[in-house]
C-alpha positions in Angstrom: -15.3 36.3 -19.9 -13.9 34.7 -23.0 -10.8 33.5 -21.2 -7.2 33.8 -22.3 -5.8 32.0 -25.4 -2.5 30.3 -24.7 0.6 32.1 -25.8 1.5 31.7 -29.5 -1.3 33.6 -31.3 -1.2 32.2 -34.7 0.0 28.6 -34.5 3.7 28.9 -33.5 5.9 26.7 -35.7 3.1 25.7 -38.1 3.9 25.5 -41.8 2.3 28.0 -44.2 0.1 25.2 -45.4 -1.0 24.5 -41.8 -1.7 28.2 -41.2 -3.8 28.3 -44.4 -5.8 25.2 -43.3 -6.4 26.8 -39.9 -7.7 29.9 -41.6 -10.0 27.8 -43.8 -11.1 26.0 -40.6 -12.1 29.2 -39.0 -13.9 30.6 -42.0 -15.6 27.5 -43.3 -15.5 24.7 -40.7 -16.4 27.0 -37.7 -19.7 28.2 -39.1 -20.7 24.6 -40.0 -20.0 23.5 -36.5 -22.1 26.4 -35.1 -24.9 25.3 -37.4 -24.8 21.7 -36.1 -24.9 23.0 -32.5 -27.8 25.2 -33.3 -29.7 22.2 -34.8 -29.4 20.4 -31.5 -30.4 23.5 -29.5 -33.4 24.1 -31.7 -34.4 20.5 -32.2 -34.1 21.0 -35.9 -32.1 18.0 -37.1 -34.2 17.1 -40.1 -31.6 18.6 -42.4 -29.1 15.9 -41.5 -26.8 14.5 -42.9 -24.6 17.6 -43.2 -21.1 17.7 -44.7 -18.6 19.8 -42.7 -15.5 21.0 -44.5 -12.1 21.7 -43.0 -12.3 21.1 -39.2 -9.3 20.4 -37.0 -9.0 17.2 -34.9 -8.0 18.4 -31.5 -8.1 15.3 -29.2 -9.2 11.7 -29.0 -11.3 9.9 -26.4 -10.5 6.2 -25.9 -12.7 4.5 -23.4 -11.6 3.2 -20.0 -15.2 1.9 -19.7 -17.0 0.2 -22.5 -20.3 1.9 -21.8 -19.1 5.3 -23.1 -18.7 6.4 -26.6 -15.3 6.7 -28.2 -14.3 9.2 -30.8 -12.6 12.5 -31.4 -13.1 16.2 -30.9 -13.1 18.9 -33.7 -12.8 22.7 -33.4 -11.8 25.7 -35.5 -11.5 28.7 -33.3 -10.5 29.4 -29.6 -14.0 30.8 -29.2 -15.5 27.6 -30.4 -17.8 25.9 -31.0 -16.4 22.4 -30.7 -18.0 19.0 -31.2 -17.4 15.4 -30.1 -17.8 13.0 -33.0 -18.6 9.3 -32.7 -18.1 6.8 -35.5 -20.0 3.5 -36.0 -16.6 1.8 -35.5 -14.5 4.3 -33.6 -12.1 1.5 -32.4 -10.4 1.8 -35.8 -9.3 5.3 -34.7 -6.9 3.6 -32.4 -5.3 1.1 -34.7 -8.0 -1.6 -34.5 -9.4 -3.3 -37.6 -12.8 -2.0 -38.5 -15.0 0.4 -40.4 -12.7 3.4 -40.4 -9.6 1.4 -41.0 -11.2 -0.3 -44.0 -11.9 3.1 -45.5 -8.2 4.2 -45.0 -9.3 6.9 -42.5 -6.9 6.5 -39.6 -6.7 9.9 -37.9 -4.2 11.9 -35.7 -4.4 15.0 -33.6 -3.8 17.9 -35.9 -5.5 16.5 -38.9 -7.7 18.9 -40.9 -10.6 16.8 -42.2 -13.9 17.0 -44.1 -16.6 14.8 -42.8 -20.3 14.0 -42.9 -22.4 14.1 -39.8 -25.5 11.8 -40.0 -27.0 12.4 -36.6 -26.8 14.6 -33.5 -27.2 13.6 -29.9 -27.5 15.8 -26.9 -27.0 13.5 -23.9 -24.5 15.1 -21.5 -22.3 16.0 -24.4 -23.4 17.2 -27.8 -22.3 14.5 -30.1 -22.2 14.2 -33.9 -22.3 10.7 -35.3 -20.3 10.2 -38.5 -22.2 9.0 -41.6 -19.1 8.4 -43.7 -15.4 8.2 -43.0 -13.6 11.6 -42.8 -11.2 12.8 -45.5 -7.8 14.1 -44.3 -6.8 17.3 -46.1 -3.6 18.2 -44.2 -2.3 18.9 -40.8 -2.0 21.9 -38.4 -1.3 22.4 -34.7 -4.3 22.8 -32.4 -2.2 24.6 -29.7 -3.5 28.1 -30.6 -7.1 27.0 -30.0 -6.5 26.4 -26.3 -8.0 28.8 -23.8 -6.8 29.2 -20.2 -10.0 29.0 -18.0 -8.3 29.3 -14.6 -10.3 32.4 -13.8 -13.4 31.8 -16.0 -16.9 31.0 -14.7 -17.4 28.1 -17.1 -20.7 27.1 -15.4 -22.2 30.4 -16.6 -22.3 29.1 -20.2 -21.3 25.5 -20.0 -22.9 24.6 -23.3 -20.6 27.0 -25.2 -17.5 25.6 -23.4 -18.1 21.9 -23.8 -15.6 20.0 -26.1 -13.3 23.0 -26.5 -9.6 22.8 -25.7 -8.9 24.4 -22.3 -6.0 24.8 -19.8 -6.0 25.5 -16.1 -4.1 24.9 -12.9 -4.8 24.7 -9.2 -4.4 22.6 -6.0 -6.2 19.3 -5.8 -9.2 19.5 -3.4 -10.9 16.1 -4.1 -10.0 12.7 -5.5 -12.8 10.2 -6.1 -14.2 7.7 -8.6 -15.8 9.1 -11.8 -17.2 6.1 -13.6 -15.7 2.8 -14.4 -11.9 3.1 -15.1 -11.8 6.9 -14.4 -10.9 9.1 -11.4 -12.3 12.6 -10.8 -9.9 15.3 -9.5 -11.4 18.4 -8.1 -9.1 21.4 -8.8 -9.5 24.7 -7.0 -9.0 27.7 -9.5 -9.9 31.3 -9.3 -13.4 30.3 -10.5 -14.0 28.9 -7.0 -16.7 26.3 -6.2 -20.0 25.1 -7.5 -23.2 25.6 -5.5 -23.0 22.0 -4.3 -19.6 22.6 -2.8 -17.5 20.9 -5.4 -14.7 22.6 -7.3 -16.0 24.4 -10.4 -13.5 22.7 -12.6 -12.7 19.0 -12.4 -10.3 16.7 -14.3 -11.5 13.3 -15.4 -8.6 11.0 -15.8 -8.2 7.4 -16.7 -7.2 5.7 -13.5 -4.1 4.3 -15.3 -2.8 7.9 -15.5 -3.7 8.7 -11.8 -1.7 5.7 -10.5 1.8 6.7 -11.8 1.2 10.4 -10.8 -0.1 9.3 -7.3 -2.3 12.4 -7.2 -3.6 13.4 -3.8 -4.9 16.6 -2.1 -1.3 17.6 -1.5 -0.7 18.0 -5.3 -1.2 20.8 -7.8 -2.5 19.9 -11.2 -1.8 21.7 -14.5 -4.0 20.7 -17.4 -2.8 21.7 -20.9 -4.9 21.5 -24.1 -7.5 19.1 -22.9 -11.1 18.9 -24.3 -13.7 20.0 -21.8 -16.0 17.0 -21.3 -19.0 17.3 -19.0 -21.1 15.2 -16.6 -24.5 16.8 -16.5 -23.6 20.3 -15.2 -20.1 19.4 -14.0 -17.3 20.5 -16.3 -14.6 17.9 -16.6 -11.4 18.4 -18.5 -10.4 15.1 -20.1 -6.7 14.8 -20.7 -5.8 11.3 -22.0 -2.0 11.5 -21.9 0.7 12.5 -19.4 1.8 15.2 -21.9 -1.4 17.1 -21.2 -0.5 17.0 -17.5 3.0 18.5 -17.7 3.5 20.9 -14.9 1.5 18.8 -12.4 3.5 18.7 -9.1 3.2 16.8 -5.9 5.4 17.1 -2.7 8.5 14.9 -2.8 8.3 11.5 -1.1 8.1 11.6 2.7 9.6 8.9 4.9 6.7 7.7 7.1 8.2 4.9 9.1 11.4 3.0 9.9 11.6 -0.4 11.5 14.6 -2.4 12.5 14.0 -5.9 11.0 17.3 -7.4 12.0 20.6 -6.6 13.7 21.9 -5.1 10.4 18.7 -4.3 8.5 16.1 -1.5 8.5 12.8 -1.3 6.5 11.7 2.2 5.4 8.3 3.1 4.1 7.6 6.2 2.0 4.2 7.8 1.1 5.1 7.8 -2.7 6.7 5.5 -5.1 10.4 6.0 -5.6 12.6 6.1 -8.7 14.6 2.9 -8.4 17.8 4.4 -9.8 17.9 6.9 -6.9 17.7 4.2 -4.2 21.4 3.8 -3.3 23.2 3.7 0.0 24.4 7.3 -0.2 20.7 8.5 -0.3 20.3 7.6 3.4 22.1 8.6 6.5 21.6 7.2 10.0 22.6 8.9 13.3 24.2 8.2 15.7 26.8 7.1 13.2 25.6 3.8 11.6 26.9 2.8 8.2 24.4 2.0 5.3 26.0 -0.7 3.2 23.2 -1.4 0.7 19.7 -0.1 -0.2 17.1 -2.1 -2.1 13.7 -1.0 -3.4 11.6 -4.1 -2.5 8.2 -2.5 -3.5 7.5 0.9 -5.1 7.6 2.7 -1.7 9.4 0.2 0.6 13.2 0.3 1.0 15.3 -2.3 2.7 18.6 -1.0 4.1 21.5 -3.0 5.2 23.5 -1.4 8.0 26.4 -1.9 10.4 25.6 -3.7 13.6 22.9 -2.1 15.6 22.6 -1.9 19.4 19.4 -1.4 21.5 19.3 2.4 21.2 17.4 5.1 19.3 18.5 6.0 15.8 17.3 8.5 13.2 17.3 7.8 9.5 17.1 10.6 7.0 16.8 10.5 3.2 19.0 12.8 1.0 17.7 15.1 -1.7 19.1 12.7 -4.3 16.3 10.3 -3.6 13.3 11.1 -5.8 9.9 9.9 -6.8 8.9 8.8 -10.3 8.3 12.4 -11.3 11.8 13.5 -10.2 10.7 15.3 -7.0 13.3 15.2 -4.3 12.5 13.4 -1.0 11.5 15.7 1.9 14.3 16.4 4.3 12.7 14.9 7.4 14.2 12.1 9.6 12.3 9.3 11.3 13.4 7.6 14.6 13.6 3.9 15.1 14.8 1.6 17.9 17.9 -0.5 17.2 17.2 -4.2 16.7 16.7 -6.1 20.0 15.9 -9.5 18.4 18.6 -11.2 20.7 16.1 -10.7 23.5 13.4 -13.3 23.3 9.8 -12.5 24.1 8.7 -13.4 27.7 6.2 -15.9 26.2 6.7 -17.7 22.9 4.5 -19.8 20.6 6.6 -22.9 21.4 4.7 -25.6 19.4 2.1 -25.5 16.6 0.2 -28.7 15.7 -2.4 -27.8 13.1 -2.6 -31.0 11.1 -4.4 -33.7 13.2 -5.8 -35.8 10.4 -5.6 -39.2 12.1 -6.1 -41.2 9.0 -5.7 -45.0 9.3 -2.3 -45.9 10.6 -1.4 -42.4 11.8 -0.3 -41.9 15.4 -1.3 -38.2 15.6 -3.1 -36.4 18.4 -6.8 -36.1 18.7 -6.9 -32.3 18.3 -4.8 -29.5 16.8 -3.1 -27.5 19.5 -0.9 -24.5 20.3 1.6 -24.6 23.1 2.9 -21.4 24.7 6.1 -21.3 26.8 7.1 -18.8 29.5 10.8 -18.2 29.0 11.3 -16.2 32.2 11.6 -17.0 35.9 8.4 -15.4 36.9 4.7 -16.4 36.4 2.9 -14.3 33.7 -0.8 -13.6 33.8 -2.4 -14.1 30.4 -5.7 -12.4 31.1 -6.3 -9.8 28.5 -3.9 -11.5 26.0 -5.2 -12.8 22.6 -4.2 -15.6 20.3 -5.1 -14.9 16.7 -5.2 -17.0 13.5 -5.5 -16.2 9.8 -5.5 -18.4 6.8 -2.5 -18.5 4.5 -3.2 -15.5 2.3 -5.9 -13.8 4.4 -5.4 -10.0 4.9 -6.6 -10.2 8.5 -6.2 -12.6 11.5 -10.0 -12.9 12.1 -10.1 -15.9 14.5 -9.4 -14.4 17.9 -9.2 -16.1 21.3 -9.1 -14.1 24.5 -6.8 -15.9 27.0 -7.2 -16.3 30.7 -5.1 -17.7 33.5 -1.4 -17.7 34.3 1.5 -19.4 32.8 4.0 -20.5 35.4 7.7 -19.5 35.4 9.5 -21.6 32.7 6.2 -23.4 32.2 3.7 -24.1 29.4 0.2 -23.3 28.5 -1.8 -25.6 26.2 -4.6 -24.4 23.9 -6.7 -27.2 22.4 -8.1 -26.3 18.9 -10.3 -28.2 16.4 -10.7 -32.0 16.6 -8.9 -34.3 14.2 -10.5 -34.9 10.9 -10.0 -38.6 11.3 -11.1 -41.0 14.1 -9.4 -41.4 17.4 -5.9 -40.1 18.0 -3.8 -39.7 21.1 -5.5 -37.6 23.7 -3.9 -34.3 24.7 -2.9 -33.5 28.2 -5.5 -31.4 30.1 -5.7 -28.2 28.1 -5.6 -24.8 29.8 -7.9 -23.4 27.2 -10.3 -25.2 24.9 -11.2 -23.3 21.8 -12.2 -25.7 19.1 -13.7 -22.9 16.9 -10.2 -22.2 15.5 -9.6 -24.4 12.5 -6.0 -23.8 11.4 -4.8 -24.8 7.9 -2.9 -28.1 7.9 -0.1 -26.8 5.7 -0.2 -23.0 5.8 -1.4 -20.3 8.0 -0.3 -17.7 10.6 -0.7 -17.3 14.4 -0.1 -14.1 16.4 0.2 -13.9 20.2 -0.6 -10.4 21.6 -0.6 -8.9 25.0 -3.9 -7.0 24.2 -7.0 -7.2 22.1 -5.9 -4.2 20.0 -6.8 -4.3 16.3 -4.0 -5.2 13.8 -3.4 -3.5 10.5 -4.5 -5.3 7.3 -1.9 -7.5 5.6 -1.1 -6.4 2.0 1.3 -9.2 1.1 4.5 -10.2 2.6 6.6 -9.5 4.0 5.9 -5.9 2.9 4.6 -2.8 4.5 1.4 -4.4 5.8 3.2 -7.4 7.3 5.9 -5.2 8.9 3.2 -3.1 10.5 1.7 -6.2 12.0 5.0 -7.5 13.3 6.0 -4.1 14.7 2.7 -3.6 16.6 3.7 -2.6 20.2 1.5 -5.4 21.7 2.9 -8.2 19.4 4.5 -10.9 21.6 5.2 -13.6 19.0 4.3 -14.4 15.4 4.6 -17.6 13.4 3.8 -17.9 9.7 4.0 -21.4 8.2 3.7 -22.8 4.7 2.8 -20.5 1.9 1.6 -17.5 3.8 1.7 -13.7 3.3 3.3 -12.8 6.6 6.1 -14.3 8.8 9.0 -13.3 11.0 12.5 -13.1 9.5 13.7 -14.4 6.1 11.0 -16.9 5.2 8.0 -18.9 6.4 8.3 -21.9 8.7 8.2 -25.1 6.6 5.0 -27.1 6.1 4.8 -30.4 8.1 5.1 -33.6 6.2 3.4 -35.9 8.7 0.9 -35.2 11.4 2.9 -36.7 14.2 5.4 -33.8 14.2 5.1 -30.0 13.9 6.9 -26.8 14.4 8.8 -26.6 17.7 11.0 -24.0 19.3 13.4 -25.2 22.0 15.9 -23.5 24.3 15.7 -20.1 26.0 15.2 -17.9 22.9 13.2 -17.2 19.8 15.3 -16.2 16.8 12.4 -14.1 15.3 12.9 -16.0 12.1 10.2 -18.5 11.2 12.4 -20.3 8.7 14.4 -21.6 11.7 11.3 -23.2 13.3 11.7 -26.8 12.2 9.3 -29.8 12.4 10.1 -32.1 15.3 8.0 -34.7 17.1 5.1 -33.0 18.8 5.1 -33.0 22.6 2.1 -31.0 24.0 2.4 -29.6 27.6 0.3 -27.3 29.8 0.4 -25.6 33.1 0.0 -29.0 34.9 3.1 -30.4 33.1 6.3 -30.6 35.2 8.6 -27.6 35.1 11.8 -28.2 33.1 15.0 -26.3 33.3 15.9 -24.3 30.1 18.5 -26.0 27.9 20.8 -23.1 28.4 21.1 -23.9 32.1 24.0 -26.3 33.0 23.2 -29.8 34.3 22.4 -29.8 38.0 21.8 -26.0 38.1 18.9 -24.9 40.3 16.7 -22.1 39.1 15.4 -20.3 42.2 11.6 -19.6 42.1 10.7 -15.9 42.6 9.9 -15.0 46.2 7.2 -12.9 47.6 8.3 -9.3 47.8 11.0 -9.6 45.1 11.2 -6.5 43.0 12.0 -6.8 39.3 13.5 -3.9 37.3 14.7 -3.4 33.7 18.4 -3.7 34.6 20.9 -6.2 33.1 23.2 -8.2 35.3 26.7 -9.5 34.9 28.5 -12.2 36.7 27.2 -13.5 40.0 27.4 -16.6 42.1 24.9 -18.4 44.3 21.7 -20.2 43.6 21.3 -18.7 40.1 23.0 -20.3 37.1 25.3 -18.1 35.1 23.3 -18.4 31.9 20.4 -16.6 33.6 22.5 -14.0 35.3 24.3 -13.0 32.2 21.3 -12.9 29.9 20.2 -9.3 29.9 16.9 -10.3 28.3 15.7 -12.1 31.4 14.2 -10.0 34.3 17.0 -9.0 36.7 16.3 -9.4 40.4 16.7 -7.3 43.5 17.1 -9.8 46.3 18.2 -9.8 50.0 21.9 -10.3 50.2 21.4 -13.1 52.7 20.0 -15.2 49.8 23.3 -15.2 47.8 27.0 -15.0 48.5 27.5 -11.3 49.1 30.5 -9.2 48.0 32.8 -7.7 50.5 31.2 -4.6 52.2 27.6 -5.5 51.4 25.2 -5.3 54.3 22.5 -7.8 55.2 19.1 -6.6 54.2 20.3 -4.2 51.6 19.8 -4.2 47.9 22.7 -5.6 45.8 23.3 -3.8 42.5 24.4 -5.8 39.4 26.4 -4.3 36.7 25.9 -5.1 33.0 
């Protein structure tokens, strides 16, 4: 099967001079190229060097990897043959100073040239090595030399197809490396598969072309007028420009996740890079009705939306067809659900203090060890068995230091983890720690800690706060996270500041965690553990008594409004704290309530 020549027959649009040059190429250059190929096949290269008159330059090959030859392809007829030509200083072909440039022989695709071949090589691709610079006689278009091989069994006669201009199209079935700086794309055509299971036709692209196209197995590739390179017995079309891939199509960008990052902000992640000009508020809608006031492309596939105030309910965000990828493909019409921001509700346990800088140099009054203090913000004891505390250095992509916690943190109480010893001598001794884990060696001025209610793995961090960091923060078992100093992941708008002296460090106070590390400020360190006295939350009024939970009390996820009795109002009106069902003889009961019954509280 000789394949199908592309539409156009004689070179459409070519000048009369160009048509004449193509005719000369076919009658004079073509037989000379066939003779050179026959020399290699028969091992009879003693007649070299040979001058070849009037052959057409059809394509260039510039290296993405220095180990491969650079040069250009020549051909005269759709039926071939074709040849790859390497020069002693082929860099000059691409505007570099050197041997070819010194001989005034800069070349372009479409040049008709006369040249002298001084040697022939047959490794992987039959290659002619130039002995002297080529002479340009004129120009003609190589378009009419291209053959569509979508249904051709190229493997049957690969030697006759190599270096010729080909076109084909088909779905991508494989994406893998193909030598330094290149990516191999397996394309399924009517020719089917090779005996080893790979697609009969492949495309070998510089990786710099693959990246903007974001080619995957969901795409369809169209190759136009590309020379057919080969790797042993694998045919590989070798387009070197986006123009040779016109018609390549991938599905439009798909919204893969949505995460509320604040009471008026949502982060969206897509599976493809987006065209920045199309990222505008009108390209997104959120239901139930929630206004989108701004849209910002923060990374190629991550969008930050600013919205009206959210409440703790489920929303669905959907991109419009006006949102496109870099190739102009419209976004897929598929919505993604997310939960409205609930950052006003603090976690039940917070990382209340970090002290990672116990240097104890002469004159310092620091502590003898680094430490982490946890705080229970609720009125019930919380078992920590099965929980983990994790640490990662400032720019690490994973939190690899993991501590499995045990024990229970009392209601409104503290839990102290002793970490590495001070780098200096002495220091103030810590209170009795609840957990001693000196294997963790946190950075003194930068790092990140995560408190999780499980030992589940976390996604890798890819910089921050970007998609990788957001995935970590949104993990369903994430209880609290602190990033301090120059680090690649943190809660909120910025990292916590680095400490200036080792007698103070990051402290949270009060009954809540703002989920913004930039608000965690250095204050005098004050380590406490489960044996430390219980203290009332600062939100409770002076003299208020916080009732300890009683045996048999049932806690449910209801919020409570105003109430009177033993419980201070700041607790009763905070819907983030665990509401109680208690016997009515424990509090002042409303009119009509019976002793021993359950008392409902309305939000």
